[in-house]
C-alpha positions in Angstrom: 159.1 159.9 4.6 160.0 156.2 4.4 157.5 153.3 4.2 158.4 149.9 5.2 156.4 146.8 4.0 157.1 143.5 5.7 156.2 140.1 4.3 156.7 136.6 5.6 156.1 135.3 9.0 153.5 132.9 10.3 153.2 129.6 12.3 156.1 127.1 12.3 157.0 124.1 14.3 160.1 124.1 16.4 163.2 123.4 14.4 161.6 124.9 11.3 162.6 127.9 9.2 160.8 131.0 8.1 161.9 134.0 6.0 160.9 137.7 6.4 161.4 140.4 3.9 161.1 144.2 4.2 160.8 146.5 1.2 161.7 150.2 1.9 160.2 152.9 -0.3 159.9 156.6 -0.2 162.8 159.0 0.7 165.4 156.2 0.5 169.0 157.3 -0.1 170.7 154.3 1.1 169.9 151.1 3.0 173.0 151.1 5.0 171.1 150.9 8.3 168.2 148.5 8.1 167.2 145.4 10.0 164.9 143.6 12.3 163.7 143.9 15.9 161.2 141.8 17.8 158.8 142.2 20.6 157.4 139.2 22.6 154.3 139.7 24.8 155.1 141.5 28.1 158.7 142.2 26.9 160.6 145.1 25.5 161.4 145.5 21.9 164.8 143.9 21.1 167.3 143.8 18.4 167.3 140.7 16.2 169.7 141.6 13.5 170.6 144.7 11.6 173.0 145.9 8.9 174.9 149.1 9.7 176.9 151.7 7.8 180.3 150.4 6.6 178.8 147.0 5.9 178.9 145.5 9.4 176.1 143.2 10.7 175.0 142.9 14.2 173.0 139.9 15.7 171.4 139.3 19.0 173.4 136.6 20.8 170.3 134.5 21.1 170.1 134.2 17.3 173.6 134.0 16.2 174.3 131.0 14.0 170.5 130.5 13.4 169.5 133.7 11.7 171.0 135.5 8.6 170.3 139.0 7.4 170.9 139.9 3.9 170.2 142.7 1.5 169.0 142.6 -2.1 171.3 144.9 -3.9 168.9 145.1 -6.8 166.3 147.0 -4.6 165.6 148.4 -1.2 164.8 145.0 0.3 166.3 143.3 3.4 165.7 139.6 4.3 165.9 137.7 7.4 166.3 133.9 7.1 165.4 132.2 10.4 166.5 128.6 10.9 166.3 126.2 13.8 163.4 128.3 15.2 162.6 127.9 18.9 159.3 128.7 20.9 161.2 131.6 22.4 161.5 133.2 19.0 157.8 133.8 19.1 157.2 137.5 18.7 156.0 140.3 16.5 158.9 141.1 14.2 159.4 144.8 13.2 161.4 146.0 10.2 163.6 148.9 11.1 165.3 151.6 9.0 167.5 154.4 10.0 167.5 157.5 7.7 170.8 159.2 7.5 169.0 162.0 5.7 166.8 163.1 8.5 168.4 161.1 11.4 165.1 159.3 12.0 164.1 155.8 12.8 161.4 154.2 10.8 159.4 151.1 11.7 157.2 148.7 9.8 153.9 147.6 11.2 155.2 144.2 12.3 154.6 140.6 11.3 153.8 137.9 13.7 156.1 134.8 14.1 154.8 132.0 16.1 156.9 129.0 16.8 154.8 126.1 18.3 154.0 122.5 17.9 
């Protein structure tokens, strides 16, 4: 089993910045596949940014140039730095981890990000 603990999030004005972090624990063998998805009210969950096996990174078109995903090589933590936030970025953000050991997706409980003046 894998546990994901998210931190960060909150309320920010348009144009502001926020940082999210996700600590993975449990049966972690690598953090090659880890990242963030989000779900706005009435919408489906969508990819925000993720790191994949081989070191590649994938971003949603809507966040390219504004969001940056990074990994803490000292531990099992992935960060998401969100700059130039827009009201349409408002959503619950979920940490995601794919276990190559048991071929399963794991999700955090979610953290609310609200962009509003």
